[in-house]
C-alpha positions, -999 to +999 in steps of 0.1 A: +000-001+005+017+030-012+011+067+005+017+100-005+044+115+017+042+152+004+079+158+002+096+189-009+131+203-009+150+232-020+184+226-034+202+260-032+197+300-036+186+296-072+166+263-067+128+261-065+111+241-042+099+208-061+077+177-055+097+146-052+088+112-061+059+105-033+060+066-028+080+049+001+117+044-008+141+012+003+176+020+017+205-002+009+203-038+014+225-034+045+202-007+059+165-028+049+186-060+067+186-037+100+147-028+099+141-065+092+162-083+120+145-108+145+136-091+174+143-112+202+114-125+231+110-107+261+112-126+294+088-122+321+092-141+353+066-160+370+059-149+408+067-185+423+100-174+401+099-215+386+086-204+354+094-177+330+072-166+300+085-162+264+068-133+246+076-134+208+075-100+194+069-100+154+087-082+127+075-041+123+034-036+117+029-023+083+019+012+067-019-003+065-019-014+101-006+023+111-032+039+090-066+023+108-091+047+118-083+063+152-103+087+174-081+114+191-099+124+222-086+147+254-052+130+248-064+095+242-060+082+207-085+051+207-091+021+179-130+030+171-142-003+168-123-027+195-128+002+222-094+001+227-065+022+235-047+025+198-016+007+199+013-013+173+030-033+194+020-071+203+030-105+203+025-134+179+033-162+202+042-172+238+066-200+256+071-213+289+104-217+301+109-240+332+137-224+353+150-252+371+157-270+341+158-247+313+133-269+296+111-245+271+073-252+258+059-237+231+020-227+241-008-241+222-042-231+214-028-202+198-044-191+161-016-189+137-021-151+138-031-139+169-022-104+184-018-104+223-017-072+240-017-072+280-006-100+299-008-108+337+004-135+360-019-154+387-005-154+417-001-188+424+020-190+389-009-219+376-023-190+349-017-163+330-047-140+314-041-121+284-058-098+261-063-106+224-073-080+195-097-098+176-116-083+145-149-078+167-135-066+198-106-070+222-112-104+240-101-123+271-079-157+274-066-182+299-033-199+296-029-228+319+010-235+325+007-270+337-008-280+304+011-251+283-023-243+266-041-213+260-082-208+254-107-179+253-122-177+288-149-155+279-168-143+246-181-111+256-155-082+248-134-061+268-133-023+274-096-016+267-093+020+262-083+029+297-059+000+304-059-035+302-096-039+304-089-067+332-065-077+358-067-108+384-094-098+414-081-124+442-047-132+434-057-167+416-089-179+404-108-145+396-104-115+375-118-082+376-129-073+337-142-038+326-168-053+299-188-035+276-226-024+282-246-051+267-273-028+257-257+008+243-269+032+219-246+032+188-219+056+188-232+095+186-228+104+150-213+135+141-236+167+127-228+176+091-239+206+100-231+224+132-258+236+153-233+266+163-198+281+166-175+258+194-168+288+219-142+292+248-144+313+274-117+325+302-130+344+337-092+352+344-075+341+371-038+336+386-008+325+362-018+291+349+003+259+337-011+253+299+013+235+281+005+229+247-010+191+249-020+174+216-051+153+208-078+173+229-115+180+228-127+204+202-167+203+202-198+187+220-194+159+198-162+148+210-170+150+245-203+128+235-178+104+217-151+101+247-184+095+271-193+065+248-161+047+245-158+052+280-186+037+294-182+001+311-198-023+331-172-041+358-176-081+360-163-106+378-150-135+357-141-167+374-111-188+356-139-220+347-156-191+326-184-186+345-193-143+345-209-118+370-215-086+361-220-055+388-230-023+397-240+003+367-226+012+337-199+039+344-178+065+323-146+042+335-112+059+338-099+041+364-105+012+386-089-009+410-098-037+429-086-042+468-064-068+475-089-095+490-110-090+461-140-077+477-139-036+471-131-016+442-122+013+439-139+035+404-128+066+390-153+083+364-148+115+344-172+142+353-189+170+332-181+195+321-152+186+299-124+212+291-110+218+252-079+227+266-064+203+289-062+161+286-082+138+305-059+132+334-071+170+345-109+165+342-129+163+371-133+129+385-156+114+411-137+084+431-165+059+450-157+025+465-179-003+455-186-040+469-180-067+441-222-073+448-229-036+430-233-020+462-217+017+463-199+020+500-186+054+499-181+086+477-143+089+486-139+122+466-153+146+446-125+161+423-129+191+405-112+200+371-075+211+377-082+243+355-055+262+368-023+250+378+015+270+389+037+267+360+062+245+385+068+209+375+057+199+410+021+219+413-005+196+420-042+203+427-051+212+465-069+185+484-070+147+483-053+130+453-038+094+442-063+072+456-049+035+459-052+008+478-024-010+499-011-038+484+000-058+516-038-055+533-072-070+526-089-035+519-071-004+534-072+031+507-042+053+512-043+090+496-018+122+493-033+154+505-009+189+494-006+216+520+001+241+488-003+237+453+029+241+447+058+229+468+080+252+484+116+238+490+113+254+530+080+243+542+076+221+566+049+203+551+041+198+513+023+164+514+003+141+541+001+103+536-033+089+548-046+058+552-083+046+560-095+009+561-129-005+549-154-003+563-142+037+569-149+036+606-135+058+628-113+086+617-085+079+589-051+077+598-019+100+593+005+081+581+036+103+575+042+142+569+064+151+537+086+187+534+088+179+497+064+160+471+053+127+476+072+104+450+062+067+452+052+045+480+063+005+481+042-016+508+056-043+523+039-054+556+028-033+586+066-026+599+080-018+564+068+006+539+091+032+519+081+063+511+102+083+489+098+123+484+113+148+460+121+184+455+120+196+421+138+228+432+165+214+445+171+184+433+170+159+458+152+127+469+148+112+500+132+078+508+119+067+541+108+033+562+079+040+579+056+015+603+020+017+586+007-008+614+024+019+639+015+049+621+025+073+649+065+059+649+088+082+637+099+076+595+133+067+594+157+081+567+175+054+545+184+076+512+190+109+506+205+123+473+208+141+443+187+126+415+212+135+393+238+123+411+234+082+398+265+070+414+249+072+447+216+054+437+214+031+459+190+005+438+154-003+440+139-029+461+130-062+447+094-071+446+075-099+448+036-108+446+021-115+476-010-138+485-033-113+469-015-113+436-001-077+445+035-067+443+051-053+474+087-055+489+106-089+491+116-093+525+132-121+541+119-146+563+127-127+591+114-098+578+149-082+580+163-078+553+152-069+516+174-067+482+186-042+460+190-040+425+205-013+401+220-004+373+252+008+389+266+038+376+300+041+381+333+059+365+339+031+350+303+026+333+273+005+345+276-024+363+244-038+377+244-050+416+222-067+442+229-061+476+212-073+506+199-047+529+200-053+567+170-026+576+174-024+614+215-011+612+210+001+574+239-021+564+246-031+533+260-063+521+269-064+480+261-101+470+268-099+438+279-072+409+285-075+368+321-083+358+336-076+322+336-086+296+296-090+305+270-064+311+247-085+333+219-077+352+190-094+375+160-101+371+147-127+396+161-133+435+150-170+437+157-179+473+155-161+505+196-158+511+197-142+478+221-170+464+198-184+438+191-152+409+183-155+372+201-123+352+203-116+315+236-113+303+254-100+274+285-088+257+295-065+230+290-092+202+267-115+225+230-106+222+209-110+260+205-143+271+193-159+303+213-176+331+205-190+363+232-180+390+246-205+427+263-173+444+269-195+470+293-216+448+317-219+423+300-235+398+297-215+364+261-199+355+236-224+335+227-207+305+185-208+302+188-197+268+208-193+240+195-169+211+220-161+183+234-128+171+203-112+150+225-097+123+255-113+124+268-094+090+273-066+120+300-085+142+328-070+150+317-035+157+341-014+177+327+004+208+347+026+233+337+046+256+357+081+252+364+107+279+371+146+273+366+176+286+348+210+274+364+246+274+353+252+313+366+219+324+337+204+329+342+162+319+319+147+292+324+112+279+307+095+245+301+060+230+320+057+201+312+034+172+334+023+147+328-003+117+339-036+114+373-042+107+380-001+110+414+006+115+421+042+124+461+043+113+454+021+085+421+035+072+425+071+084+397+096+093+361+086+081+324+105+080+309+108+110+274+111+126+270+127+160+237+121+177+232+137+213+203+151+236+205+179+258+203+173+297+199+200+326+222+194+354+227+215+386+259+205+388+291+203+371+303+172+389+270+154+384+272+164+343+303+149+344+292+113+353+301+082+328+264+067+321+261+036+298+285+004+294+311-009+269+297-044+276+262-041+266+253-054+232+256-036+206+218-035+197+216-017+160+182+005+171+172+017+135+161+050+149+194+057+161+225+070+147+244+037+147+227+020+113+254+045+097+280+019+106+263-003+078+275+027+056+309+030+064+301+061+088+320+066+118+295+074+149+296+093+181+263+084+200+254+100+234+279+123+237+276+144+265+252+175+261+249+192+297+231+222+303+242+232+339+229+257+361+247+255+396+230+273+423+197+301+414+210+299+381+190+287+356+205+263+334+185+273+301+199+312+304+234+298+287+217+272+269+238+281+231+269+290+250+270+254+269+256+237+235+289+248+216+315+243+240+300+204+244+300+202+206+334+217+203+349+198+225+334+167+209+343+174+176+379+180+191+381+149+206+374+126+176+393+147+152+421+143+179+412+103+180+418+100+142+383+083+134+365+115+121+374+141+094+368+175+105+351+186+075+326+156+067+307+155+102+270+154+107+249+162+139+217+148+143+192+143+172+154+130+178+130+152+197+149+178+220+180+163+200+166+179+166+162+212+185+199+210+194+209+200+161+191+227+145+207+250+171+244+238+167+237+245+128+225+282+133+256+290+160+289+273+148+299+260+116+313+224+128+291+206+111+285+202+070+248+189+075+224+183+099+194+159+106+166+165+127+134+143+136+104+152+149+120+186+166+105+218+179+122+250+166+103+279+177+097+282+216+067+309+213+045+279+198+058+265+239+050+296+256+044+276+292+073+256+291+093+224+276+117+197+289+128+211+322+116+249+317+091+261+343+093+294+336+065+307+308+079+331+275+070+360+294+091+360+322+121+343+302+112+360+269+150+364+259+159+328+270+127+317+249+137+340+218+179+331+218+171+291+222+146+293+193+167+280+161+139+292+140+143+330+150+183+324+139+173+303+105+193+330+086+224+319+102+219+280+092+244+277+063+246+237+065+218+214+042+192+201+070+168+171+068+138+173+088+115+145+093+085+144+110+051+123+120+023+137+109+004+126+137+031+136+160+013+131+199+041+145+221+033+183+237+053+204+225+062+191+189+037+191+169+040+187+132+037+227+124+070+230+142+089+215+112+067+223+087+072+266+100+113+257+105+113+243+064+096+270+053+120+295+064+148+276+053+131+272+020+124+311+017+162+319+024+175+296+003+190+272+024+195+236+011+169+217+035+142+187+027+109+181+045+093+146+052+064+140+065+057+104+076+015+098+074+001+085+103+031+083+123+036+098+161+067+110+178+082+077+173+077+060+137+065+026+140+058+013+106+082-009+084+074+010+054+084+047+075+118+035+091+127+023+056+123+056+043+135+073+071+167+051+066+168+061+028+161+098+035+188+101+058+214+080+036+210+100+006+216+132+026+245+122+046+260+107+010+251+141-012+263+168+017+286+151+041+303+115+026+321+134-006+320+166+009+356+190+006+371+209+029+354+247+029+373+269+011+398+292+029 
């Protein structure tokens, strides 16, 4: 199926814009093989650590699949016929891995062409529930683990617009399911003749955070259609296939069953809706119902969050974040803010509360937080971990509380800067309890927990497993990844942390599963043996390089070299550099090393490494820190720091002899595209640029972007100076602009690329605009990705590969 791309470009000062061949193009055979390379299975460990699920991932979807009708309502993208959230990521097959023996069994009973969407283990690991996209709706299926057979569980269809449409109700034998109503009027039809104009009005008020949200409601018909799509009837489904509906039909956005399976917490959208905000900020009604269909309590009636301060930690006044404690049968918890905008010096910003069903007596206060609540991980009445953070100071703290003794003073376990990855203690290993809910995995004496993390360090990432003794806060290192492998813990199989399952990879070895016994000396046991997906690209060389920018800030990058390349023998090559700017509050944190030399050389077709197949050298993820120490705002010196970062990287690769200074291109995606356009406008370091799905005019995102909280009118000069559109007349190097026509990312509307191209075309700068039909912020279809690679290859060949030194 061929779809018009509407491509146009300008070749020079005297060449007019012309329409190109509008058919999808195929890149070279080397690049095609990367797009079509096998996509190995995903692994999901069962809750009893005895069985693993291997989820087969098929090839990329076609543009015909991507082009299916789609509703865009209040920030949602919906498949209108299936009543499900639009998606293209599916599995087409399942297998079961027996952990002790390593034996793999293929699941039977599945149709030859199946689209498996969401999956959930039962707490006893005997069953796996999953949803299937069929022609006439979303179906609920059940996998019998012992028999390795799957079957449809019910024939009534799910409403999967807001989530999977199902969850385990009480651990192992019943599910809570969102069903389509049995009797519902047909979908509302948009009138051909409008009854009047679509109007909006503001009555004024305080400064509000109004970001440029995509896919908003436009009129009354959209609001009615949103209601119709969300109409849901709750039901209890037994693993024998019996169905019992309960309660009224609701306009549901969220539903959570209590761990004991006796109650459900429902969230319904409440009118009036907004044409300026996504559904998350609409008013909503939060209630508790019994699974017999009786309403127990209205716990909150939340108004629309229409006006919030611009700070990133601003929240609505009053209660929020209602959910069940995972470790108790039926206890609600929630947050309540003291001030909508957190103050780093405030005594209290958030309060954590709990109240058990049937809600007798007063709620219990669990913890007061000076900073804004981040998350809570439940263990039992003696151990829960609460994390708070401050956006202003970029700090985070994790506390241990005792929910069964709410008047006990919290214990501070961890306190660090959020951007300081070297000090990250890791995250607790979690497990499913008897209710099928995720809780902290504690040792049998309830005195210790396990922590895992990526293990960022000056030598790169080295994942680890620690045992944390809670009473004394003592940490014992049980295991750490060693060269020449990158290995991470996927599961802890015993109470002592001796038996673990890991994923291990090396530069030329794709990830495979291993069973380790840390108490013995035996070599790890391989559970899988997946081959290299692109054997022609074995031997890619990868180096982690370190250098400094002009002001002394330490920088690093990953250098990729084609197989067989030798810089002394082959000399400098044309290079593609790719990066993404990040904000920091300290130079020390900005200089930290990330990534690992021992990770598998994955050739992500949406990344720059694909050009290794065409003989280029590649510098990926080169440090692009934007630092604002103390009270300084990072973005006030954005351009100055951008230039220093790029100059240092170019100087380093030229010094290493792997790049020809006169044949270097710069590229990036999203904020990286914004960076690329700015570097072309403010430096002469690069021969050409590639900018995908970017934003170039910050006046079109006037209420903030990335980590910038100030609005356009408070930081006018910053917005102006950071916008490459304002300096388009300084761009001399050719720029390739690529954008998805249906970009759903706030701030990168397709108009950004269209207007940037219009400016460059009018100014006579070589440029090309490629709009990919039906694609979002990241591109999904095989045709689009093939064409994207063709465009990039053609562009770099034309302007970089055979470029000559600039005339002096």
